[in-house]
C-alpha positions in Angstrom: -46.0 -135.2 82.2 -44.6 -138.7 82.6 -46.1 -141.4 80.4 -48.8 -143.4 82.2 -50.6 -146.7 81.8 -53.2 -148.2 84.0 -52.0 -150.6 86.7 -53.7 -152.4 89.7 -53.8 -150.8 93.1 -50.4 -150.6 94.9 -48.4 -148.1 92.9 -44.6 -148.6 92.7 -42.5 -146.6 95.1 -40.0 -144.0 93.7 -36.5 -144.0 95.0 -33.4 -142.0 94.4 -30.2 -143.9 95.3 -27.0 -142.4 96.7 -25.2 -142.7 93.3 -27.9 -140.6 91.6 -29.8 -143.5 90.0 -33.6 -143.3 90.2 -35.8 -146.4 90.4 -39.4 -147.6 90.7 -39.8 -150.5 93.0 -42.8 -152.7 93.6 -43.5 -156.0 95.4 -41.8 -158.1 98.0 -40.0 -161.4 97.7 -36.7 -163.2 97.9 -36.0 -162.7 94.1 -35.6 -159.2 92.7 -36.1 -158.7 88.9 -34.2 -155.6 87.8 -35.8 -154.0 84.7 -33.3 -152.4 82.3 -34.9 -150.3 79.5 -33.7 -149.6 76.0 -32.4 -146.4 74.3 -36.0 -145.0 73.9 -37.2 -146.0 77.4 -36.9 -145.1 81.0 -38.3 -146.5 84.3 -41.7 -145.4 83.1 -41.7 -148.1 80.4 -42.4 -151.0 82.8 -45.8 -150.5 84.6 -47.3 -153.7 83.4 -44.2 -155.7 84.3 -43.8 -154.1 87.7 -47.4 -155.0 88.5 -47.3 -158.5 87.1 -44.0 -159.4 88.9 -45.3 -158.1 92.2 -48.5 -160.1 91.8 -46.5 -163.2 91.2 -44.5 -162.8 94.4 -41.4 -161.1 93.1 -39.7 -157.8 93.9 -39.4 -155.7 90.8 -37.0 -152.7 90.4 -37.0 -150.6 87.2 -34.2 -148.1 86.8 -33.7 -144.9 84.9 -30.4 -145.5 83.1 -28.0 -142.6 83.7 -29.3 -139.5 82.0 -32.8 -140.8 81.7 -35.8 -139.7 83.8 -34.6 -138.8 87.3 -31.1 -140.3 87.0 -27.9 -138.2 86.8 -26.0 -138.3 83.5 -22.5 -139.9 83.6 -19.4 -138.9 81.7 -17.9 -140.7 79.9 -21.1 -142.4 78.7 -20.1 -146.0 78.0 -21.1 -149.5 79.0 -18.4 -149.7 81.6 -19.9 -146.7 83.3 -23.5 -148.0 82.9 -22.5 -151.3 84.6 -20.8 -149.4 87.3 -23.9 -147.3 87.9 -26.0 -150.5 88.2 -23.7 -152.3 90.5 -24.7 -150.5 93.8 -28.3 -151.4 93.2 -27.4 -155.1 92.7 -25.2 -155.0 95.8 -28.1 -153.6 97.9 -30.4 -156.4 96.8 -27.7 -158.9 97.6 -27.1 -157.4 101.0 -30.9 -157.8 101.7 -30.6 -161.5 101.0 -32.3 -161.5 97.7 -31.4 -163.3 94.4 -31.1 -161.0 91.4 -32.4 -161.6 87.8 -31.7 -158.9 85.2 -34.4 -158.3 82.6 -32.8 -156.2 79.9 -34.5 -154.9 76.8 -32.5 -153.8 73.7 -29.8 -151.5 75.1 -30.8 -152.7 78.5 -30.0 -156.2 77.5 -26.5 -155.0 76.6 -26.2 -153.4 80.0 -27.2 -156.7 81.5 -24.5 -158.5 79.5 -21.9 -155.9 80.5 -22.9 -156.2 84.2 -22.8 -160.0 84.1 -19.2 -159.8 82.7 -18.1 -157.1 85.2 -19.9 -158.3 88.4 -21.0 -162.0 87.8 -21.2 -162.7 91.5 -24.1 -160.2 91.8 -26.3 -161.8 89.1 -28.3 -165.1 89.4 -30.1 -165.0 86.0 -31.0 -162.9 83.0 -33.8 -162.4 80.6 -32.4 -160.8 77.4 -35.2 -159.3 75.3 -34.7 -157.9 71.8 -31.0 -157.5 72.1 -27.7 -158.7 70.8 -24.1 -159.3 72.0 -22.7 -156.6 69.7 -23.9 -153.7 67.7 -23.1 -152.7 64.1 -20.1 -153.4 62.0 -16.4 -153.1 62.7 -14.8 -149.9 61.7 -15.3 -146.3 62.7 -16.9 -145.1 59.5 -20.1 -147.2 60.0 -20.5 -146.1 63.6 -20.0 -142.5 62.7 -22.5 -142.6 59.9 -25.1 -144.5 62.0 -24.9 -141.9 64.8 -25.0 -139.0 62.3 -28.1 -140.4 60.6 -29.9 -140.9 64.0 -29.0 -137.5 65.3 -29.6 -135.5 62.1 -33.2 -134.7 63.0 -32.1 -133.3 66.3 -29.4 -131.3 64.6 -32.1 -129.9 62.3 -34.1 -128.7 65.3 -36.6 -131.4 65.8 -37.5 -132.5 69.3 -37.6 -136.0 70.7 -41.4 -135.8 70.8 -41.4 -135.0 67.1 -39.1 -137.9 66.3 -40.7 -140.5 68.6 -43.8 -141.4 66.5 -41.8 -142.3 63.5 -39.1 -144.1 65.4 -41.6 -146.2 67.4 -43.7 -147.0 64.4 -40.6 -148.4 62.6 -39.9 -150.7 65.6 -43.3 -152.3 66.3 -45.2 -155.1 64.6 -47.3 -154.0 61.6 -50.5 -154.6 63.5 -49.3 -153.5 66.9 -52.1 -152.4 69.3 -52.7 -148.6 69.1 -52.6 -148.2 72.8 -49.2 -149.9 73.0 -47.8 -147.8 70.2 -49.1 -144.6 71.9 -47.6 -145.6 75.2 -44.2 -146.5 73.7 -44.2 -143.1 71.8 -44.9 -141.2 75.0 -42.1 -143.0 76.8 -39.6 -142.2 74.0 -40.7 -138.6 73.7 -39.6 -138.0 77.3 -35.9 -139.0 76.6 -33.6 -136.0 76.9 -31.9 -135.2 73.5 -28.5 -135.1 75.1 -29.0 -138.5 76.7 -30.2 -139.9 73.4 -27.0 -138.7 71.7 -24.8 -140.1 74.5 -26.5 -143.5 74.4 -26.2 -143.8 70.6 -22.4 -143.1 71.0 -22.2 -145.9 73.6 -24.4 -148.3 71.6 -22.2 -148.4 68.5 -19.1 -149.4 70.7 -20.8 -152.3 72.4 -19.3 -155.8 71.9 -19.6 -158.7 74.4 -19.5 -161.5 71.9 -16.5 -163.1 73.5 -18.1 -163.1 77.0 -21.1 -165.2 76.0 -19.4 -168.5 76.6 -18.5 -167.3 80.1 -22.1 -166.6 81.2 -22.9 -169.2 83.8 -26.4 -168.3 85.0 -29.8 -169.3 83.6 -30.7 -167.1 80.6 -33.9 -166.6 78.6 -33.3 -165.1 75.1 -36.7 -163.5 74.2 -37.2 -162.5 70.6 -40.1 -160.8 68.7 -41.3 -162.3 65.5 -41.3 -158.9 63.7 -38.2 -157.4 65.4 -36.0 -155.8 62.7 -33.6 -154.4 65.3 -32.7 -157.6 67.0 -33.9 -160.3 64.6 -35.0 -163.6 65.9 -32.2 -165.4 64.1 -29.6 -163.2 65.8 -31.1 -163.9 69.2 -31.3 -167.6 68.6 -27.6 -167.6 67.6 -26.8 -165.7 70.8 -28.7 -168.2 72.9 -26.8 -171.0 71.3 -23.5 -169.5 72.5 -24.7 -169.3 76.1 -24.5 -172.7 77.9 -28.0 -173.9 78.8 -29.8 -170.7 77.6 -33.4 -170.9 76.5 -34.7 -169.3 73.4 -38.3 -168.2 72.8 -39.8 -166.1 70.0 -43.0 -164.2 70.7 -45.5 -164.2 67.8 -47.0 -161.0 66.5 -44.7 -158.5 68.2 -41.8 -156.3 67.1 -38.9 -154.8 69.0 -41.0 -153.3 71.7 -42.7 -156.4 72.9 -42.9 -155.4 76.5 -45.0 -152.4 75.6 -46.8 -153.7 72.4 -48.3 -156.8 74.1 -47.3 -156.8 77.7 -49.5 -159.8 78.7 -47.8 -162.0 76.1 -44.4 -160.7 77.2 -45.1 -161.1 80.9 -46.4 -164.7 80.4 -43.1 -165.8 78.8 -41.0 -164.0 81.5 -43.1 -165.4 84.4 -42.9 -168.9 83.0 -39.1 -168.7 82.9 -38.9 -167.2 86.4 -41.4 -169.8 87.9 -39.2 -172.7 86.6 -35.8 -171.2 87.4 -36.4 -168.7 90.2 -39.6 -169.7 91.9 -40.7 -167.1 94.5 -40.4 -168.2 98.1 
């Protein structure tokens, strides 16, 4: 069963696109906010954001990254391929006369950066949440050891559901609300093991540091006070390398701010959107 969380009336619509990418879509408006989840996510991670954006007059679109949820896996699994899978969705929004803002969390923030570098004409703005412009350390040994450590439980026969509780608990704030932790755990438990392995392999090869200076759209870098995966200091330095970018640190949350404290997360996102991309 898919993870659930209560939302107001007007459930999002499910859609399977021609390129095999599945989405949840909610709301109408001339600005589309495209929600890009992290490595332990899926389109099911965003119910609170879909509803809040729709109420505020935006069109919200949450994707299943390739291999997640109802989306087809791609091969090779890398950021070039992920950006290419996203491009037709952005082109469709453009063709409908809408502006496009990418809201990327963690690995989704990396997909947003890759897409902005590959197809800048399709993107009007970005919210980069709990992410960074590169991952890990240079050199193949570190990457190999990182992936091996993260996949060892799967190699030993554990399921994603068995791993999820410990992984989520390590990413949230010490006093994260229990319902938020339970929801994030259910979302991560639904990730297919093969996709998790493929995404880890892509993650350790990501590097868009040199592209930061070329980003020419409004950007909000949104950090979490207790985020040990994308530390506030890392995100602040990233924002400083993007011309005109805003930086904001959310108090009392960890790496999974959008699920830990969605109201706090949504307020920061909607403030940025209202100032930079007001709904028609």
